[in-house]
C-alpha positions in Angstrom: 3.1 2.0 -7.2 5.0 -0.9 -5.7 3.9 -4.4 -4.8 4.0 -5.5 -1.0 3.2 -8.8 0.7 1.5 -8.8 4.1 2.0 -12.0 6.2 0.7 -13.0 9.5 2.6 -15.3 11.9 4.4 -15.7 15.3 7.9 -14.8 16.5 9.9 -17.6 18.4 13.0 -16.0 19.6 14.5 -14.2 16.4 12.7 -16.5 14.1 9.5 -15.7 12.0 7.1 -18.6 11.9 4.5 -18.1 9.1 0.8 -18.1 10.0 -2.2 -18.8 7.9 -2.6 -15.5 6.1 -0.7 -13.8 3.3 -1.8 -11.3 0.6 -0.2 -8.9 -1.9 -1.3 -5.3 -2.1 -0.1 -2.4 -4.1 0.9 0.8 -2.5 2.8 4.0 -3.4 5.3 3.8 -0.6 6.5 1.6 2.3 4.6 3.9 4.8 1.3 3.5 3.1 1.9 -0.3 2.6 2.5 -0.5 6.5 -0.7 1.7 7.0 -2.8 -0.7 4.9 -2.2 -3.8 7.3 -5.1 -3.4 9.7 -7.7 -2.6 6.9 -6.2 -5.7 4.9 -6.5 -8.1 7.7 -10.0 -6.7 8.7 -11.3 -7.1 5.2 -9.9 -10.6 5.1 -11.8 -11.8 8.2 -8.8 -11.9 10.5 -9.0 -14.8 12.9 -6.9 -15.2 16.0 -5.4 -18.4 14.7 -3.5 -16.4 12.1 -0.8 -15.3 14.4 0.0 -12.5 16.7 2.2 -10.6 14.4 1.9 -9.2 10.8 5.0 -8.2 8.6 5.2 -6.4 5.4 7.7 -7.4 2.8 8.8 -5.3 -0.2 8.9 -6.6 -3.8 12.3 -8.1 -3.1 10.9 -9.8 0.0 12.7 -7.8 2.4 10.9 -7.1 5.7 10.0 -3.4 6.1 7.9 -3.8 9.1 6.7 -6.1 11.8 3.6 -5.2 13.8 2.3 -6.8 17.0 -1.5 -7.7 16.5 -2.2 -6.7 19.9 -5.1 -4.4 21.3 -3.3 -1.2 20.5 -2.9 -2.2 16.9 -6.6 -2.9 16.5 -7.7 0.3 18.3 -5.8 2.8 16.3 
């Protein structure tokens, strides 16, 4: 089991601009950590002001995924 960080924010050019939400989760793999983003945000009461992207960082704070929080994200 590894520790991951989920953050919301926006993207300006190539730059990540942090949003209001961040949380840490435990997951057995990168794939499962990325798969937990929707549930984690929903359970935390996601609000539009948190940003239009989420990213997942590993224990060393390396970005392993960046997800657009668009309609497709929420429907699947």
